[in-house]
N, CA, C and O atoms as a GROMACS GRO file, in nm:
protein
  216
    1MET      N    1  -1.216   0.986   4.436
    1MET     CA    2  -1.268   1.022   4.284
    1MET      C    3  -1.232   1.053   4.220
    1MET      O    4  -1.135   1.128   4.229
    2LYS      N    5  -1.300   1.006   4.076
    2LYS     CA    6  -1.245   1.035   3.976
    2LYS      C    7  -1.330   1.120   3.920
    2LYS      O    8  -1.450   1.113   3.946
    3GLN      N    9  -1.268   1.230   3.821
    3GLN     CA   10  -1.337   1.399   3.812
    3GLN      C   11  -1.382   1.319   3.637
    3GLN      O   12  -1.337   1.239   3.554
    4ALA      N   13  -1.475   1.392   3.658
    4ALA     CA   14  -1.567   1.318   3.527
    4ALA      C   15  -1.472   1.448   3.385
    4ALA      O   16  -1.457   1.571   3.381
    5GLU      N   17  -1.428   1.323   3.287
    5GLU     CA   18  -1.382   1.373   3.163
    5GLU      C   19  -1.440   1.535   3.100
    5GLU      O   20  -1.549   1.586   3.123
    6GLN      N   21  -1.349   1.581   3.034
    6GLN     CA   22  -1.416   1.725   2.940
    6GLN      C   23  -1.486   1.685   2.838
    6GLN      O   24  -1.466   1.572   2.794
    7PRO      N   25  -1.576   1.762   2.783
    7PRO     CA   26  -1.581   1.660   2.630
    7PRO      C   27  -1.501   1.695   2.555
    7PRO      O   28  -1.470   1.813   2.573
    8THR      N   29  -1.412   1.610   2.414
    8THR     CA   30  -1.263   1.688   2.386
    8THR      C   31  -1.373   1.813   2.258
    8THR      O   32  -1.481   1.801   2.200
    9ARG      N   33  -1.288   1.900   2.265
    9ARG     CA   34  -1.372   2.012   2.099
    9ARG      C   35  -1.209   1.982   2.040
    9ARG      O   36  -1.104   1.991   2.104
   10ARG      N   37  -1.235   1.935   1.872
   10ARG     CA   38  -1.163   1.961   1.786
   10ARG      C   39  -1.262   2.010   1.697
   10ARG      O   40  -1.383   2.006   1.677
   11LEU      N   41  -1.069   2.099   1.611
   11LEU     CA   42  -1.129   2.167   1.456
   11LEU      C   43  -1.000   2.125   1.411
   11LEU      O   44  -0.891   2.100   1.463
   12PHE      N   45  -1.063   2.126   1.267
   12PHE     CA   46  -0.974   2.133   1.151
   12PHE      C   47  -0.962   2.183   1.041
   12PHE      O   48  -1.065   2.248   1.024
   13PHE      N   49  -0.875   2.197   0.923
   13PHE     CA   50  -0.929   2.209   0.804
   13PHE      C   51  -0.908   2.146   0.722
   13PHE      O   52  -0.876   2.035   0.764
   14ALA      N   53  -0.908   2.153   0.603
   14ALA     CA   54  -0.921   1.998   0.508
   14ALA      C   55  -0.973   2.063   0.378
   14ALA      O   56  -1.046   2.160   0.356
   15CYS      N   57  -0.894   1.950   0.282
   15CYS     CA   58  -0.920   1.980   0.106
   15CYS      C   59  -0.959   1.829   0.103
   15CYS      O   60  -0.921   1.734   0.171
   16TRP      N   61  -1.071   1.844  -0.024
   16TRP     CA   62  -1.063   1.703  -0.058
   16TRP      C   63  -0.957   1.702  -0.201
   16TRP      O   64  -0.900   1.793  -0.260
   17PRO      N   65  -0.962   1.581  -0.219
   17PRO     CA   66  -0.846   1.569  -0.343
   17PRO      C   67  -0.960   1.536  -0.495
   17PRO      O   68  -1.066   1.472  -0.500
   18ARG      N   69  -0.869   1.624  -0.627
   18ARG     CA   70  -0.952   1.595  -0.684
   18ARG      C   71  -1.016   1.448  -0.754
   18ARG      O   72  -0.978   1.384  -0.656
   19GLU      N   73  -1.084   1.338  -0.843
   19GLU     CA   74  -1.090   1.237  -0.841
   19GLU      C   75  -1.035   1.151  -0.898
   19GLU      O   76  -1.057   1.034  -0.929
   20GLN      N   77  -0.935   1.248  -0.911
   20GLN     CA   78  -0.811   1.101  -1.053
   20GLN      C   79  -0.755   1.114  -0.929
   20GLN      O   80  -0.758   1.004  -0.875
   21VAL      N   81  -0.687   1.227  -0.829
   21VAL     CA   82  -0.601   1.181  -0.704
   21VAL      C   83  -0.627   1.100  -0.674
   21VAL      O   84  -0.573   0.990  -0.685
   22ARG      N   85  -0.806   1.164  -0.576
   22ARG     CA   86  -0.904   1.017  -0.490
   22ARG      C   87  -0.849   0.817  -0.532
   22ARG      O   88  -0.828   0.720  -0.460
   23GLY      N   89  -0.848   0.833  -0.640
   23GLY     CA   90  -0.823   0.689  -0.752
   23GLY      C   91  -0.780   0.657  -0.722
   23GLY      O   92  -0.814   0.544  -0.685
   24GLY      N   93  -0.625   0.709  -0.689
   24GLY     CA   94  -0.495   0.733  -0.691
   24GLY      C   95  -0.470   0.612  -0.575
   24GLY      O   96  -0.426   0.497  -0.574
   25ILE      N   97  -0.544   0.744  -0.442
   25ILE     CA   98  -0.477   0.666  -0.376
   25ILE      C   99  -0.563   0.585  -0.260
   25ILE      O  100  -0.532   0.551  -0.146
   26ILE      N  101  -0.723   0.562  -0.365
   26ILE     CA  102  -0.781   0.410  -0.345
   26ILE      C  103  -0.679   0.291  -0.361
   26ILE      O  104  -0.644   0.212  -0.274
   27GLN      N  105  -0.639   0.297  -0.497
   27GLN     CA  106  -0.539   0.189  -0.580
   27GLN      C  107  -0.480   0.197  -0.429
   27GLN      O  108  -0.491   0.100  -0.353
   28ARG      N  109  -0.434   0.283  -0.401
   28ARG     CA  110  -0.264   0.202  -0.358
   28ARG      C  111  -0.347   0.142  -0.220
   28ARG      O  112  -0.335   0.020  -0.214
   29ARG      N  113  -0.419   0.193  -0.123
   29ARG     CA  114  -0.474   0.139  -0.014
   29ARG      C  115  -0.547   0.026  -0.080
   29ARG      O  116  -0.530  -0.068  -0.003
   30ARG      N  117  -0.592   0.001  -0.142
   30ARG     CA  118  -0.576  -0.137  -0.127
   30ARG      C  119  -0.465  -0.202  -0.110
   30ARG      O  120  -0.473  -0.325  -0.101
   31LEU      N  121  -0.369  -0.154  -0.102
   31LEU     CA  122  -0.237  -0.276  -0.118
   31LEU      C  123  -0.222  -0.326   0.002
   31LEU      O  124  -0.227  -0.447   0.024
   32ILE      N  125  -0.192  -0.181   0.143
   32ILE     CA  126  -0.209  -0.245   0.224
   32ILE      C  127  -0.365  -0.227   0.341
   32ILE      O  128  -0.396  -0.172   0.446
   33ASP      N  129  -0.422  -0.311   0.240
   33ASP     CA  130  -0.523  -0.340   0.340
   33ASP      C  131  -0.529  -0.404   0.474
   33ASP      O  132  -0.513  -0.524   0.453
   34GLY      N  133  -0.539  -0.390   0.557
   34GLY     CA  134  -0.596  -0.464   0.697
   34GLY      C  135  -0.458  -0.376   0.769
   34GLY      O  136  -0.468  -0.391   0.891
   35LEU      N  137  -0.384  -0.323   0.749
   35LEU     CA  138  -0.280  -0.264   0.878
   35LEU      C  139  -0.355  -0.109   0.938
   35LEU      O  140  -0.287  -0.037   1.010
   36SER      N  141  -0.462  -0.078   0.911
   36SER     CA  142  -0.525   0.018   0.997
   36SER      C  143  -0.645  -0.013   1.040
   36SER      O  144  -0.739  -0.007   0.961
   37PRO      N  145  -0.663  -0.053   1.172
   37PRO     CA  146  -0.777  -0.083   1.186
   37PRO      C  147  -0.933   0.019   1.221
   37PRO      O  148  -1.035  -0.007   1.285
   38ARG      N  149  -0.881   0.152   1.135
   38ARG     CA  150  -0.968   0.252   1.108
   38ARG      C  151  -0.954   0.289   0.981
   38ARG      O  152  -0.847   0.313   0.926
   39ARG      N  153  -1.087   0.296   0.919
   39ARG     CA  154  -1.020   0.343   0.763
   39ARG      C  155  -1.124   0.376   0.716
   39ARG      O  156  -1.229   0.312   0.721
   40VAL      N  157  -1.097   0.511   0.650
   40VAL     CA  158  -1.194   0.604   0.652
   40VAL      C  159  -1.307   0.608   0.481
   40VAL      O  160  -1.278   0.701   0.404
   41PRO      N  161  -1.351   0.571   0.464
   41PRO     CA  162  -1.491   0.545   0.351
   41PRO      C  163  -1.444   0.607   0.244
   41PRO      O  164  -1.442   0.730   0.251
   42ASP      N  165  -1.404   0.553   0.140
   42ASP     CA  166  -1.345   0.551  -0.004
   42ASP      C  167  -1.418   0.719  -0.026
   42ASP      O  168  -1.338   0.813  -0.031
   43HIS      N  169  -1.563   0.747  -0.039
   43HIS     CA  170  -1.591   0.848  -0.030
   43HIS      C  171  -1.516   0.954   0.040
   43HIS      O  172  -1.486   1.051  -0.030
   44ASN      N  173  -1.485   0.956   0.143
   44ASN     CA  174  -1.463   1.047   0.259
   44ASN      C  175  -1.349   1.097   0.244
   44ASN      O  176  -1.336   1.178   0.335
   45LEU      N  177  -1.241   1.096   0.169
   45LEU     CA  178  -1.073   1.095   0.207
   45LEU      C  179  -1.120   1.259   0.204
   45LEU      O  180  -1.211   1.325   0.153
   46TYR      N  181  -0.985   1.285   0.303
   46TYR     CA  182  -0.942   1.429   0.272
   46TYR      C  183  -0.816   1.400   0.302
   46TYR      O  184  -0.766   1.288   0.309
   47LEU      N  185  -0.728   1.576   0.334
   47LEU     CA  186  -0.602   1.597   0.319
   47LEU      C  187  -0.648   1.665   0.502
   47LEU      O  188  -0.759   1.709   0.531
   48THR      N  189  -0.545   1.657   0.587
   48THR     CA  190  -0.578   1.720   0.678
   48THR      C  191  -0.454   1.871   0.640
   48THR      O  192  -0.342   1.840   0.601
   49LEU      N  193  -0.482   1.992   0.652
   49LEU     CA  194  -0.399   2.084   0.644
   49LEU      C  195  -0.374   2.137   0.784
   49LEU      O  196  -0.261   2.180   0.810
   50LEU      N  197  -0.478   2.138   0.882
   50LEU     CA  198  -0.433   2.218   0.981
   50LEU      C  199  -0.530   2.128   1.087
   50LEU      O  200  -0.632   2.075   1.043
   51PHE      N  201  -0.500   2.117   1.196
   51PHE     CA  202  -0.598   2.067   1.324
   51PHE      C  203  -0.534   2.105   1.444
   51PHE      O  204  -0.420   2.105   1.490
   52LEU      N  205  -0.672   2.144   1.484
   52LEU     CA  206  -0.635   2.231   1.616
   52LEU      C  207  -0.726   2.122   1.750
   52LEU      O  208  -0.828   2.074   1.702
   53GLY      N  209  -0.703   2.082   1.894
   53GLY     CA  210  -0.755   2.000   1.969
   53GLY      C  211  -0.651   1.945   2.022
   53GLY      O  212  -0.534   1.945   1.983
   54ASN      N  213  -0.727   1.870   2.163
   54ASN     CA  214  -0.661   1.789   2.251
   54ASN      C  215  -0.639   1.650   2.145
   54ASN      O  216  -0.581   1.549   2.186
   0.00000   0.00000   0.00000
């Protein structure tokens, strides 16, 4: 019998880019649109500084 999976816990520290930087990321990201199945909405772009978890 398979054990019940434990819930995943994640913690990360992030910063949000300035509006000008975010605009540049959005423009460049459109050039490679479709390469990633999971896309973060434009208004939620951030830079992960540190990630703790599974």
